[in-house]
All heavy atoms as an XYZ file, in Angstrom:
1010
protein
N     145.694    161.691    101.379
C     145.664    160.777    100.349
C     147.112    160.194    100.132
O     147.306    159.071     99.807
C     145.205    161.353     99.044
C     144.954    160.374     97.998
S     143.266    159.887     97.935
C     142.836    160.000     96.253
N     148.100    161.023    100.375
C     149.472    160.629    100.259
C     149.899    159.742    101.354
O     150.748    158.797    101.118
C     150.431    161.880    100.135
N     149.338    159.899    102.462
C     149.696    159.105    103.710
C     149.256    157.582    103.428
O     150.115    156.757    103.780
C     148.955    159.681    104.966
C     149.238    158.987    106.235
C     150.740    159.254    106.657
O     151.342    160.176    106.090
N     151.277    158.565    107.556
N     148.090    157.234    103.043
C     147.722    155.854    102.836
C     148.666    155.112    101.811
O     149.020    153.933    101.907
C     146.274    155.778    102.387
C     145.810    157.134    102.995
C     146.827    158.088    102.925
N     148.965    155.849    100.763
C     149.895    155.372     99.712
C     151.222    155.096    100.220
O     151.935    154.042     99.971
C     150.013    156.195     98.490
C     148.696    156.251     97.592
C     148.867    157.097     96.440
C     147.620    157.026     95.517
N     147.823    157.785     94.326
N     151.761    156.031    101.062
C     153.030    155.767    101.725
C     152.993    154.528    102.631
O     153.972    153.692    102.576
C     153.468    156.980    102.512
C     154.764    157.052    103.021
C     155.836    157.034    102.002
O     155.708    157.429    100.880
N     157.087    156.562    102.456
N     151.957    154.420    103.416
C     151.869    153.253    104.308
C     151.817    151.982    103.453
O     152.397    150.948    103.934
C     150.681    153.354    105.221
C     150.805    154.449    106.248
O     151.911    154.785    106.628
N     149.692    154.991    106.846
N     151.056    152.099    102.345
C     150.915    150.803    101.567
C     152.295    150.427    100.919
O     152.732    149.318    100.900
C     149.928    151.117    100.472
C     149.461    149.993     99.558
C     148.918    148.901    100.381
C     148.607    150.404     98.485
N     153.073    151.433    100.530
C     154.457    151.161     99.984
C     155.332    150.560    101.093
O     156.048    149.590    100.854
C     155.079    152.441     99.461
C     154.437    152.842     98.090
C     155.254    153.928     97.559
N     154.533    154.613     96.443
C     154.274    155.836     96.321
N     154.793    156.758     97.211
N     153.576    156.343     95.322
N     155.218    151.105    102.270
C     156.133    150.603    103.322
C     155.672    149.153    103.708
O     156.545    148.271    103.858
C     156.001    151.529    104.473
C     156.706    152.790    104.410
C     156.526    153.666    105.640
O     156.216    153.180    106.740
O     156.798    155.014    105.549
N     154.455    148.881    103.750
C     153.964    147.607    103.959
C     154.381    146.631    102.938
O     154.826    145.454    103.279
C     152.416    147.602    104.106
C     151.784    146.282    104.464
C     152.066    145.889    105.836
N     151.481    144.549    106.094
C     152.077    143.587    106.706
N     153.261    143.621    107.164
N     151.445    142.442    106.787
N     154.293    147.016    101.705
C     154.774    146.160    100.625
C     156.276    145.872    100.701
O     156.652    144.702    100.420
C     154.467    146.802     99.107
C     153.047    146.717     98.697
C     152.813    147.366     97.291
C     151.409    147.321     96.907
N     151.268    147.921     95.625
N     156.987    146.893    101.022
C     158.376    146.661    101.239
C     158.797    145.783    102.274
O     159.628    144.910    102.220
C     159.167    147.960    101.424
C     160.585    147.985    101.338
C     161.340    149.267    101.511
N     160.586    150.486    100.988
C     160.301    151.609    101.668
N     160.753    151.626    102.985
N     159.608    152.541    101.306
N     158.030    145.892    103.334
C     158.233    145.058    104.541
C     157.901    143.561    104.133
O     158.580    142.559    104.519
C     157.383    145.408    105.739
C     157.811    146.604    106.364
C     156.871    147.084    107.418
O     155.781    146.407    107.616
O     157.151    148.177    108.080
N     156.784    143.331    103.361
C     156.367    142.061    102.949
C     157.421    141.369    102.024
O     157.789    140.196    102.172
C     155.031    142.035    102.284
C     153.855    142.218    103.191
C     152.592    142.451    102.372
C     153.722    141.048    104.156
N     158.026    142.209    101.131
C     158.975    141.736    100.244
C     160.257    141.433    100.863
O     160.824    140.318    100.684
C     159.342    142.815     99.115
C     160.652    142.452     98.330
C     158.159    142.970     98.102
N     160.770    142.126    101.914
C     161.801    141.767    102.726
C     161.570    140.571    103.487
O     162.458    139.666    103.730
C     162.204    142.965    103.538
C     162.739    144.170    102.911
C     163.003    145.350    103.986
C     164.091    143.854    102.244
N     160.394    140.385    104.018
C     160.042    139.257    104.809
C     160.040    137.932    103.905
O     160.575    136.867    104.331
C     158.674    139.381    105.456
O     158.282    138.250    105.990
N     159.499    138.109    102.759
C     159.539    137.002    101.736
C     160.994    136.560    101.421
O     161.331    135.350    101.289
C     158.656    137.300    100.545
C     157.155    137.304    100.729
C     156.463    137.754     99.496
C     156.708    135.954    101.017
N     161.788    137.631    101.150
C     163.210    137.314    100.808
C     163.938    136.639    101.995
O     164.676    135.636    101.735
C     163.935    138.618    100.532
C     163.657    139.097     99.140
O     163.055    138.366     98.343
O     163.969    140.429     98.875
N     163.689    137.087    103.177
C     164.224    136.306    104.360
C     163.720    134.881    104.452
O     164.564    133.964    104.723
C     163.957    137.090    105.646
N     162.530    134.648    104.157
C     161.942    133.355    104.288
C     162.419    132.449    103.187
O     162.851    131.329    103.415
C     160.425    133.476    104.055
O     159.835    134.068    105.158
N     162.628    133.033    101.907
C     163.288    132.311    100.835
C     164.692    131.871    101.210
O     165.167    130.789    101.014
C     163.267    133.124     99.578
C     162.302    132.688     98.525
C     162.463    133.439     97.344
N     161.153    134.005     96.971
C     160.872    135.360     96.990
N     161.756    136.194     97.142
N     159.666    135.735     96.611
N     165.486    132.803    101.792
C     166.860    132.523    102.201
C     166.877    131.441    103.229
O     167.827    130.478    103.136
C     167.584    133.755    102.699
C     167.988    134.813    101.674
C     168.568    135.979    102.340
C     169.044    134.078    100.739
N     165.994    131.484    104.273
C     165.964    130.364    105.231
C     165.637    129.103    104.630
O     166.183    128.026    104.983
C     164.982    130.732    106.342
C     165.501    131.745    107.341
C     164.587    131.847    108.562
N     163.160    132.025    108.311
C     162.541    133.201    108.267
N     163.297    134.273    108.447
N     161.308    133.334    107.991
N     164.697    129.048    103.673
C     164.383    127.806    103.064
C     165.467    127.250    102.168
O     165.700    126.052    102.186
C     163.163    128.043    102.029
C     161.747    128.063    102.730
C     160.635    128.548    101.669
C     161.387    126.774    103.339
N     166.230    128.095    101.487
C     167.383    127.693    100.671
C     168.445    127.093    101.557
O     168.970    126.054    101.331
C     167.903    128.773     99.765
C     169.298    128.552     99.250
C     166.929    129.162     98.661
N     168.680    127.843    102.629
C     169.703    127.259    103.619
C     169.389    126.042    104.287
O     170.173    125.079    104.379
C     170.009    128.325    104.717
C     170.728    129.550    104.207
C     170.827    130.720    105.210
O     170.250    130.532    106.308
O     171.514    131.713    104.881
N     168.104    125.888    104.719
C     167.559    124.721    105.280
C     167.612    123.507    104.297
O     167.916    122.372    104.661
N     167.217    123.769    103.027
C     167.254    122.778    102.051
C     168.652    122.253    101.764
O     168.844    121.049    101.653
C     166.627    123.216    100.753
O     166.822    122.332     99.603
N     169.624    123.190    101.719
C     171.056    122.767    101.523
C     171.509    122.042    102.653
O     172.214    120.971    102.435
C     171.928    124.046    101.262
N     171.242    122.414    103.811
C     171.609    121.651    105.056
C     170.934    120.219    104.994
O     171.763    119.219    105.359
C     171.217    122.400    106.250
C     171.776    121.793    107.494
O     172.918    121.373    107.501
O     171.003    121.721    108.488
N     169.715    120.147    104.701
C     169.065    118.841    104.704
C     169.649    117.941    103.631
O     169.931    116.779    103.822
C     167.606    119.052    104.478
C     166.739    117.814    104.494
C     166.758    117.214    105.961
C     165.289    118.067    104.190
N     169.968    118.562    102.401
C     170.528    117.691    101.389
C     171.899    117.176    101.824
O     172.319    116.167    101.572
C     170.618    118.678    100.105
C     170.137    117.919     98.831
C     170.273    118.812     97.662
N     169.297    119.904     97.683
C     169.757    121.173     97.559
N     170.998    121.509     97.401
N     168.786    122.199     97.614
N     172.646    118.092    102.504
C     174.001    117.689    102.953
C     173.816    116.604    103.978
O     174.676    115.516    103.876
C     174.683    118.854    103.537
C     176.030    118.513    104.088
C     176.712    119.662    104.812
C     177.779    119.212    105.640
N     178.036    119.944    106.870
N     172.931    116.651    104.926
C     172.776    115.659    105.980
C     172.353    114.366    105.457
O     172.605    113.365    106.081
C     171.901    116.186    107.118
C     172.647    117.195    107.947
C     171.795    117.500    109.200
N     170.585    118.353    108.797
C     169.420    118.279    109.357
N     169.284    117.454    110.340
N     168.414    119.017    108.965
N     171.634    114.372    104.306
C     171.014    113.145    103.777
C     171.972    112.523    102.780
O     171.545    111.475    102.225
C     169.631    113.436    103.184
C     168.488    113.691    104.163
C     167.229    114.059    103.490
C     168.400    112.629    105.229
N     173.103    113.087    102.452
C     173.965    112.497    101.460
C     174.581    111.164    102.094
O     174.823    111.167    103.232
C     175.019    113.498    101.044
O     175.993    113.638    102.087
N     174.747    110.167    101.278
C     175.245    108.972    101.756
C     176.740    109.083    102.342
O     177.144    108.484    103.379
C     175.376    108.049    100.509
C     174.474    108.634     99.596
C     174.410    110.068     99.852
N     177.518    110.072    101.848
C     178.917    110.218    102.382
C     178.848    110.808    103.743
O     179.498    110.358    104.696
C     179.601    111.109    101.385
C     180.000    110.417    100.096
C     181.014    111.553    102.069
C     180.541    111.285     98.979
N     177.925    111.909    103.967
C     177.753    112.314    105.234
C     177.211    111.407    106.227
O     177.710    111.286    107.435
C     176.820    113.651    105.193
C     176.829    114.336    106.434
N     175.833    114.090    107.411
C     177.556    115.275    107.032
C     175.957    114.787    108.488
N     177.058    115.701    108.332
N     176.344    110.611    105.796
C     175.731    109.581    106.723
C     176.788    108.612    107.190
O     176.949    108.250    108.332
C     174.516    108.840    106.044
C     173.364    109.738    105.933
C     174.072    107.608    106.839
C     172.261    109.371    105.090
N     177.556    108.090    106.134
C     178.651    107.125    106.534
C     179.727    107.769    107.435
O     180.139    107.047    108.335
C     179.206    106.574    105.261
N     180.142    108.975    107.165
C     181.145    109.607    107.962
C     180.642    109.816    109.336
O     181.455    109.662    110.297
C     181.689    110.847    107.453
O     180.726    111.863    107.402
N     179.414    110.253    109.494
C     178.889    110.595    110.839
C     178.764    109.217    111.687
O     179.026    109.230    112.876
C     177.579    111.261    110.751
O     176.622    110.550    110.260
N     178.298    108.182    110.897
C     178.227    106.870    111.599
C     179.571    106.367    112.048
O     179.699    105.854    113.083
C     177.567    105.809    110.710
C     177.373    104.487    111.428
C     176.247    104.375    112.234
C     178.266    103.458    111.301
C     175.981    103.098    112.775
C     178.016    102.216    111.862
C     176.900    102.054    112.639
O     176.661    100.925    113.350
N     180.550    106.639    111.149
C     181.980    106.225    111.445
C     182.542    107.042    112.683
O     183.246    106.488    113.511
C     182.818    106.475    110.228
C     184.385    106.009    110.410
C     184.409    104.482    110.580
C     185.108    106.338    109.132
N     182.202    108.263    112.795
C     182.638    109.113    113.905
C     181.882    108.658    115.226
O     182.421    108.628    116.250
C     182.291    110.590    113.651
C     183.534    111.311    113.124
C     183.295    112.795    112.935
N     182.855    112.945    111.512
C     181.678    113.604    111.334
N     180.907    113.981    112.181
N     181.364    113.681    110.020
N     180.613    108.225    115.059
C     179.824    107.903    116.317
C     180.288    106.444    116.824
O     180.110    106.245    117.903
C     178.370    108.018    116.080
C     177.852    109.389    115.953
C     176.399    109.454    115.705
N     176.174    109.147    114.397
C     175.166    108.576    113.886
N     174.190    108.169    114.528
N     174.976    108.326    112.594
N     180.563    105.565    115.871
C     180.686    104.147    116.149
C     182.105    103.659    115.678
O     182.146    102.703    114.874
C     179.628    103.323    115.712
C     178.271    103.740    116.059
N     177.771    103.609    117.269
C     177.294    104.414    115.305
C     176.495    104.046    117.340
N     176.184    104.573    116.195
N     183.147    104.251    116.055
C     184.486    103.672    115.541
C     184.847    102.252    115.955
O     185.368    101.524    115.174
C     185.478    104.718    116.076
C     184.880    105.249    117.316
C     183.427    105.290    117.047
N     184.482    101.890    117.125
C     184.888    100.509    117.668
C     183.944     99.507    116.925
O     184.563     98.359    116.482
C     184.600    100.395    119.164
C     185.551    101.179    119.947
C     185.307    101.031    121.395
C     187.046    100.750    119.590
N     182.755     99.705    116.609
C     181.923     98.787    115.909
C     182.398     98.635    114.372
O     182.539     97.463    113.944
C     180.460     99.244    115.819
C     179.847     99.069    117.235
C     179.949    100.232    118.025
O     180.870    101.165    117.847
N     179.068    100.468    119.051
N     182.884     99.660    113.796
C     183.357     99.717    112.499
C     184.736     98.848    112.472
O     184.881     98.064    111.533
C     183.632    101.156    111.934
C     182.309    101.862    111.844
C     184.246    101.068    110.494
C     181.314    101.347    110.808
N     185.524     99.170    113.427
C     186.829     98.418    113.469
C     186.541     96.919    113.632
O     187.130     96.129    112.981
C     187.681     99.029    114.667
C     188.979     98.283    114.748
C     190.009     98.353    113.821
C     189.125     97.444    115.864
C     191.240     97.751    113.970
C     190.369     96.735    115.918
C     191.389     96.890    115.080
N     185.618     96.524    114.550
C     185.347     95.245    114.805
C     184.787     94.521    113.598
O     185.165     93.385    113.280
N     183.828     95.181    112.879
C     183.242     94.564    111.697
C     184.302     94.427    110.594
O     184.338     93.480    109.887
C     182.119     95.484    111.256
N     185.233     95.361    110.494
C     186.177     95.299    109.533
C     187.196     94.175    109.887
O     187.557     93.325    108.975
C     187.059     96.587    109.369
O     186.151     97.683    109.114
C     188.084     96.569    108.332
N     187.505     93.975    111.127
C     188.426     92.903    111.505
C     187.795     91.539    111.263
O     188.373     90.606    110.882
C     188.823     93.018    113.025
O     189.439     94.224    113.213
N     186.493     91.502    111.568
C     185.740     90.126    111.341
C     185.763     89.874    109.814
O     185.851     88.763    109.379
C     184.374     90.207    112.010
C     184.549     90.264    113.523
C     183.558     89.099    111.510
C     183.266     90.407    114.264
N     185.429     90.914    108.993
C     185.337     90.708    107.589
C     186.670     90.267    107.037
O     186.833     89.391    106.207
N     187.780     90.851    107.508
C     189.122     90.424    107.035
C     189.449     88.951    107.446
O     189.930     88.169    106.687
C     190.205     91.397    107.470
C     191.580     90.854    107.287
C     190.100     92.733    106.877
N     189.122     88.687    108.644
C     189.232     87.238    109.118
C     188.490     86.351    108.311
O     188.986     85.215    107.992
C     188.886     87.145    110.655
N     187.190     86.624    107.981
C     186.354     85.819    107.195
C     186.848     85.602    105.858
O     186.894     84.496    105.281
C     184.934     86.352    107.194
C     183.895     85.446    106.468
C     183.733     84.197    107.046
C     182.579     86.249    106.374
N     187.292     86.735    105.259
C     187.951     86.643    103.926
C     189.159     85.834    103.901
O     189.415     85.048    102.952
C     188.279     88.149    103.452
C     188.850     88.339    102.059
C     187.761     87.827    100.985
C     189.244     89.706    101.722
N     190.023     85.975    104.863
C     191.291     85.183    104.996
C     190.897     83.636    105.139
O     191.518     82.795    104.469
C     192.057     85.479    106.262
O     192.359     86.916    106.152
C     193.344     84.800    106.352
N     189.797     83.405    106.035
C     189.422     82.038    106.222
C     188.882     81.356    104.843
O     189.118     80.229    104.569
C     188.419     81.905    107.281
C     187.954     80.535    107.545
C     188.584     79.534    108.190
C     186.663     79.883    107.209
N     187.835     78.447    108.269
C     186.631     78.671    107.695
C     185.476     80.413    106.550
C     185.534     77.828    107.409
C     184.412     79.585    106.301
C     184.478     78.387    106.751
N     188.230     82.234    104.036
C     187.608     81.723    102.845
C     188.646     81.592    101.711
O     188.598     80.595    100.953
C     186.510     82.674    102.256
C     185.237     82.633    103.085
C     184.294     83.690    102.564
C     184.524     81.364    102.994
N     189.624     82.486    101.652
C     190.626     82.480    100.461
C     191.739     81.516    100.768
O     192.418     81.008     99.775
C     191.130     83.893    100.260
C     189.956     84.826     99.705
C     190.608     86.200     99.525
C     189.498     84.317     98.333
N     192.150     81.313    102.103
C     193.389     80.554    102.282
C     192.765     79.054    102.440
O     191.989     78.764    103.345
C     194.132     81.064    103.450
C     194.687     82.348    103.044
C     195.260     79.981    103.900
C     195.506     83.056    104.154
N     193.419     78.207    101.736
C     192.926     76.727    101.797
C     193.181     76.180    103.215
O     194.262     76.501    103.877
C     193.667     75.994    100.768
C     194.879     76.873    100.406
C     194.452     78.185    100.814
N     192.326     75.225    103.637
C     192.555     74.621    104.874
C     193.815     73.712    104.850
O     194.051     73.057    103.874
C     191.412     73.722    105.281
C     190.168     74.320    106.004
C     189.636     75.522    105.542
N     188.313     76.004    105.439
C     187.859     76.606    104.381
N     188.632     76.772    103.302
N     186.723     77.220    104.394
N     194.511     73.560    105.984
C     195.724     72.768    105.926
C     195.175     71.305    106.220
O     194.197     71.017    106.777
N     196.066     70.393    105.750
C     195.861     68.989    105.968
C     196.673     68.567    107.078
O     197.532     69.280    107.654
C     196.153     68.186    104.734
C     195.408     68.609    103.522
C     195.900     67.848    102.289
N     195.214     68.443    101.121
C     195.160     67.830     99.910
N     195.862     66.793     99.789
N     194.650     68.446     98.957
N     196.454     67.232    107.459
C     197.218     66.734    108.501
C     198.765     66.764    108.044
O     199.058     66.785    106.893
C     196.992     65.299    108.805
N     199.743     66.800    109.072
C     201.151     66.940    108.716
C     201.580     65.844    107.772
O     202.386     66.117    106.900
C     201.981     66.959    110.089
C     201.741     68.192    110.868
C     202.583     69.260    110.330
N     202.480     70.435    111.139
C     202.573     71.637    110.795
N     203.091     71.869    109.564
N     202.461     72.686    111.654
N     201.258     64.642    108.017
C     201.702     63.534    107.173
C     201.080     63.576    105.749
O     201.682     62.965    104.838
C     201.467     62.225    107.911
C     199.977     62.105    108.350
O     199.260     63.035    108.278
O     199.639     60.882    108.587
N     199.976     64.112    105.602
C     199.328     64.090    104.264
C     199.503     65.385    103.439
O     199.113     65.519    102.365
C     197.699     64.070    104.505
C     197.240     62.769    105.177
C     195.779     62.749    105.281
O     195.178     63.737    105.204
N     195.219     61.594    105.569
N     200.252     66.314    104.002
C     200.461     67.611    103.299
C     201.338     67.426    101.917
O     202.454     66.732    102.053
C     201.296     68.567    104.141
C     201.128     69.995    103.658
C     201.476     70.845    104.885
C     200.893     72.171    104.457
N     200.894     73.127    105.617
N     200.790     67.859    100.883
C     201.369     67.700     99.497
C     202.241     69.000     99.284
O     201.901     70.049     99.903
C     200.367     67.520     98.426
C     199.497     66.375     98.575
C     198.420     66.403     97.487
C     200.312     65.076     98.411
N     203.406     68.760     98.642
C     204.161     69.919     98.385
C     203.317     70.884     97.408
O     202.600     70.496     96.538
C     205.394     69.383     97.604
C     205.059     68.061     97.199
C     204.008     67.528     98.116
N     203.515     72.166     97.612
C     202.787     73.158     96.775
C     203.378     73.386     95.507
O     204.741     73.387     95.357
C     202.764     74.572     97.514
C     201.797     74.558     98.603
C     201.653     75.950     99.234
C     200.622     75.920    100.311
N     200.422     77.306    100.945
N     202.670     73.504     94.464
C     203.214     73.765     93.064
C     203.644     75.261     93.092
O     203.049     76.074     93.753
C     202.087     73.453     92.041
O     201.087     74.323     92.228
N     204.385     75.642     92.063
C     204.855     77.037     92.084
C     203.658     77.944     91.687
O     203.501     79.050     92.188
C     205.771     77.012     90.856
C     206.343     75.712     90.859
C     205.263     74.821     91.299
N     202.617     77.418     90.911
C     201.470     78.315     90.604
C     200.627     78.502     91.851
O     200.121     79.670     92.119
C     200.678     77.630     89.550
O     200.136     76.402     89.965
N     200.522     77.512     92.763
C     199.855     77.677     94.104
C     200.486     78.694     94.996
O     199.926     79.489     95.614
C     199.619     76.397     94.711
C     198.480     75.574     94.018
C     198.061     74.390     94.831
N     197.481     74.560     96.126
C     196.309     74.675     96.424
N     195.411     74.493     95.314
N     195.902     74.835     97.654
N     201.787     78.619     95.049
C     202.588     79.454     95.841
C     202.483     80.961     95.379
O     202.343     81.902     96.144
C     204.059     79.166     95.854
C     204.339     77.861     96.730
C     205.833     77.772     96.806
N     206.068     76.480     97.504
C     207.243     75.898     97.581
N     208.245     76.430     96.888
N     207.341     74.813     98.299
N     202.545     81.119     93.976
C     202.350     82.368     93.427
C     200.910     83.035     93.606
O     200.806     84.128     94.084
C     202.645     82.388     91.876
C     202.519     83.703     91.126
C     203.568     84.631     91.600
C     202.617     83.439     89.677
N     199.855     82.115     93.583
C     198.621     82.668     93.861
C     198.429     83.057     95.325
O     197.802     84.007     95.705
C     197.573     81.489     93.562
N     199.038     82.336     96.262
C     199.000     82.685     97.735
C     199.704     83.984     97.991
O     199.310     84.807     98.775
N     200.903     84.143     97.309
C     201.660     85.475     97.456
C     200.795     86.636     96.985
O     200.821     87.654     97.521
C     203.011     85.425     96.806
C     203.967     84.478     97.420
C     203.985     83.983     98.605
C     205.132     84.019     96.827
N     205.081     83.208     98.906
C     205.861     83.180     97.729
C     205.787     84.153     95.534
C     206.907     82.550     97.529
C     207.009     83.549     95.289
C     207.595     82.718     96.274
N     200.206     86.425     95.819
C     199.365     87.417     95.196
C     198.152     87.814     96.140
O     197.900     89.053     96.351
C     198.779     87.020     93.832
C     199.973     86.946     92.879
C     197.638     87.990     93.403
C     199.596     86.409     91.447
N     197.465     86.795     96.747
C     196.384     87.043     97.691
C     196.928     87.887     98.864
O     196.320     88.900     99.368
C     195.774     85.754     98.082
C     194.958     85.088     96.912
C     194.934     85.950     99.278
C     194.410     83.829     97.186
N     198.105     87.459     99.409
C     198.619     88.190    100.534
C     198.985     89.594    100.281
O     198.634     90.574    101.005
C     199.925     87.506    101.167
C     200.661     88.202    102.113
C     199.535     86.086    101.735
N     199.563     89.829     99.119
C     199.868     91.205     98.684
C     198.694     92.014     98.381
O     198.598     93.230     98.790
C     200.797     91.199     97.385
C     202.233     90.699     97.619
C     202.936     90.573     96.260
C     203.001     91.630     98.466
N     197.680     91.463     97.804
C     196.451     92.151     97.503
C     195.691     92.582     98.787
O     195.303     93.723     98.975
C     195.517     91.317     96.612
C     195.851     91.322     95.114
C     194.890     90.431     94.379
C     195.706     92.762     94.590
N     195.654     91.594     99.736
C     195.019     91.966    101.003
C     195.703     93.189    101.633
O     194.947     94.101    102.120
C     194.972     90.751    101.946
C     193.860     89.742    101.529
C     193.685     88.751    102.650
C     194.895     88.216    103.294
N     194.654     87.072    104.123
N     196.928     93.104    101.776
C     197.694     94.260    102.594
C     197.512     95.444    101.714
O     197.313     96.511    102.351
N     197.747     95.468    100.433
C     197.631     96.704     99.705
C     196.148     97.329     99.740
O     196.021     98.454     99.922
C     198.024     96.473     98.232
O     197.251     95.627     97.608
N     195.176     96.436     99.604
C     193.731     96.930     99.688
C     193.460     97.459    101.033
O     192.818     98.456    101.166
C     192.843     95.703     99.319
C     192.844     95.430     97.846
C     191.349     96.156     99.714
C     192.121     94.245     97.422
N     193.953     96.853    102.111
C     193.676     97.329    103.462
C     194.405     98.731    103.625
O     193.813     99.666    104.126
C     194.310     96.316    104.485
C     193.952     96.727    105.885
C     194.528     95.665    106.967
N     194.113     94.344    106.703
C     194.974     93.320    106.454
N     196.206     93.436    106.521
N     194.426     92.181    106.306
N     195.626     98.799    103.259
C     196.356    100.098    103.239
C     195.654    101.217    102.463
O     195.541    102.341    102.878
C     197.790     99.908    102.810
C     198.684     99.263    103.820
O     198.318     99.184    104.925
N     199.751     98.672    103.348
N     195.206    100.864    101.252
C     194.520    101.835    100.448
C     193.184    102.305    101.127
O     192.899    103.458    101.178
C     194.188    101.177     99.015
C     193.575    102.105     98.172
C     194.000    103.097     97.422
C     192.054    102.138     97.942
N     192.983    103.730     96.648
C     191.830    103.132     96.936
C     190.944    101.275     98.281
C     190.537    103.333     96.453
C     189.751    101.583     97.772
C     189.587    102.603     96.874
N     192.549    101.314    101.688
C     191.209    101.695    102.401
C     191.562    102.607    103.658
O     190.821    103.588    103.747
C     190.488    100.458    102.737
C     189.712     99.786    101.715
C     189.122     98.487    102.199
C     188.601    100.620    101.108
N     192.469    102.227    104.393
C     192.794    102.995    105.527
C     193.187    104.463    105.162
O     192.836    105.346    105.814
C     193.925    102.345    106.440
C     193.380    101.225    107.254
C     194.141    100.087    107.420
C     192.099    101.258    107.868
C     193.581     99.013    108.215
C     191.622    100.312    108.671
C     192.406     99.160    108.832
N     194.044    104.603    104.198
C     194.511    105.861    103.765
C     193.325    106.761    103.266
O     193.152    107.967    103.456
C     195.636    105.849    102.755
O     195.185    105.024    101.701
C     196.887    105.280    103.366
N     192.406    106.107    102.542
C     191.344    106.803    101.919
C     190.366    107.271    103.114
O     189.955    108.409    103.191
C     190.480    105.952    101.053
C     191.079    105.523     99.716
C     190.951    106.632     98.750
N     189.565    106.915     98.521
C     188.986    107.256     97.391
N     189.671    107.171     96.274
N     187.783    107.547     97.317
N     190.113    106.436    104.037
C     189.264    106.837    105.254
C     189.956    107.884    106.061
O     189.241    108.929    106.454
C     188.878    105.535    106.044
C     188.367    106.009    107.355
C     187.999    104.640    105.386
N     191.195    107.787    106.286
C     191.938    108.769    107.147
C     192.018    110.051    106.344
O     191.781    111.127    107.000
C     193.312    108.318    107.445
C     193.408    107.136    108.331
S     192.571    107.501    109.904
C     193.602    108.655    110.606
N     192.216    110.153    105.086
C     192.204    111.410    104.287
C     190.824    112.034    104.305
O     190.667    113.198    104.532
C     192.592    111.122    102.839
C     194.121    110.867    102.743
O     194.882    111.091    103.681
O     194.557    110.282    101.683
N     189.842    111.221    104.161
C     188.464    111.734    104.168
C     188.086    112.236    105.593
O     187.535    113.441    105.604
C     187.472    110.606    103.779
C     185.975    111.006    103.937
C     185.489    111.855    102.953
C     185.200    110.638    105.028
C     184.194    112.252    102.944
C     183.945    111.123    104.976
C     183.465    111.906    104.041
O     182.148    112.317    104.031
N     188.494    111.629    106.648
C     188.133    112.139    107.948
C     189.005    113.407    108.231
O     188.451    114.234    108.897
C     188.430    110.968    108.998
C     187.502    109.850    108.940
C     187.844    108.848    109.963
C     186.028    110.343    109.204
N     190.216    113.478    107.802
C     190.917    114.673    107.965
C     190.329    115.897    107.290
O     190.255    116.963    107.902
C     192.378    114.490    107.428
C     193.299    113.678    108.432
C     194.640    113.762    107.821
N     195.463    112.661    108.563
C     196.048    111.634    108.168
N     196.065    111.491    106.895
N     196.687    110.768    108.828
N     189.860    115.698    106.055
C     189.134    116.800    105.326
C     187.946    117.133    106.057
O     187.586    118.307    106.221
C     188.876    116.394    103.916
O     188.002    115.320    103.843
C     190.072    116.150    103.037
N     187.179    116.171    106.623
C     185.980    116.588    107.334
C     186.330    117.237    108.600
O     185.648    118.169    109.022
C     185.229    115.182    107.654
C     184.375    114.634    106.526
C     183.380    115.604    106.159
C     182.569    114.981    104.930
N     181.606    116.043    104.407
N     187.390    116.798    109.265
C     187.759    117.536    110.459
C     188.092    118.920    110.258
O     187.852    119.909    110.995
C     188.860    116.721    111.249
C     189.321    117.427    112.568
C     190.522    116.581    113.202
O     191.089    115.778    112.594
N     190.658    116.873    114.484
N     188.842    119.094    109.157
C     189.351    120.456    108.850
C     188.149    121.341    108.348
O     188.075    122.523    108.767
C     190.372    120.500    107.743
O     189.797    120.012    106.556
N     187.086    120.817    107.790
C     185.871    121.577    107.439
C     185.202    121.968    108.713
O     184.743    123.107    108.784
C     184.976    120.705    106.575
C     185.424    120.481    105.208
C     184.610    119.611    104.370
O     183.515    119.175    104.892
O     185.019    119.298    103.189
N     185.018    120.933    109.621
C     184.262    121.339    110.896
C     185.117    122.375    111.681
O     184.562    123.185    112.304
C     183.979    120.118    111.705
O     185.210    119.361    112.069
C     183.014    119.246    111.065
N     186.441    122.177    111.645
C     187.280    123.226    112.469
C     187.222    124.634    111.836
O     187.134    125.599    112.563
C     188.712    122.780    112.441
C     189.044    121.543    113.335
O     188.078    121.257    114.081
O     190.149    120.941    113.102
N     187.058    124.681    110.481
C     186.956    125.922    109.850
C     185.579    126.477    110.053
O     185.447    127.819    110.218
C     187.275    125.834    108.401
O     186.218    125.091    107.692
N     184.530    125.720    110.238
C     183.319    126.295    110.542
C     183.139    126.752    111.976
O     182.379    127.695    112.228
C     182.200    125.149    110.314
C     181.902    124.642    108.842
C     180.834    123.559    108.835
C     181.367    125.909    108.103
N     183.813    126.067    112.883
C     183.738    126.447    114.247
C     184.551    127.763    114.598
O     184.219    128.454    115.484
C     184.307    125.308    115.242
C     183.514    124.142    115.168
C     184.172    123.034    116.044
C     182.047    124.410    115.767
N     185.554    128.009    113.773
C     186.292    129.204    113.958
C     187.435    129.113    114.851
O     187.756    127.996    115.273
N     188.147    130.181    115.089
C     189.311    130.066    115.978
C     189.011    129.882    117.365
O     188.049    130.105    117.986
C     190.020    131.532    115.733
C     188.972    132.393    115.209
C     187.900    131.538    114.615
C-alpha cells in the first residue's frame, strides 16, 4: 500500500516540475515575442538590414524639404534684394536643418551603439 502512494507522489512531483518548466518556457517566449514586436526593435532591425535604403530615403527627404522651404530663384535681371527679415528667416532655416540633422544622427548612432553593446553582451566573450 505504501508503494502506490510513493509512486503517486513521485508522479505528482514530476508533473509539477514539468508544469513549472512549461510555464518558464511560456514566460520566456512571451517576453521574447513582446520584445521582437516592439516598434523600436522593428525599426532598429530594419535599419540594420537596410542601411542604404534608409540613407537614400533620408537624403531624398532632405532634398525635398530643401526644395520646398527655399524659394525658387528668379532670373538674374529680375532678382529683388532680400529684406533683412527674409535673410534672417533663411539663416534660421539653414541652422535648423543642420541642427535637426545632427540631433537625429547622434540619436540614431547612440541607439545603435546601445543595441550593439546589448547584443555583444548577450553573445559573450
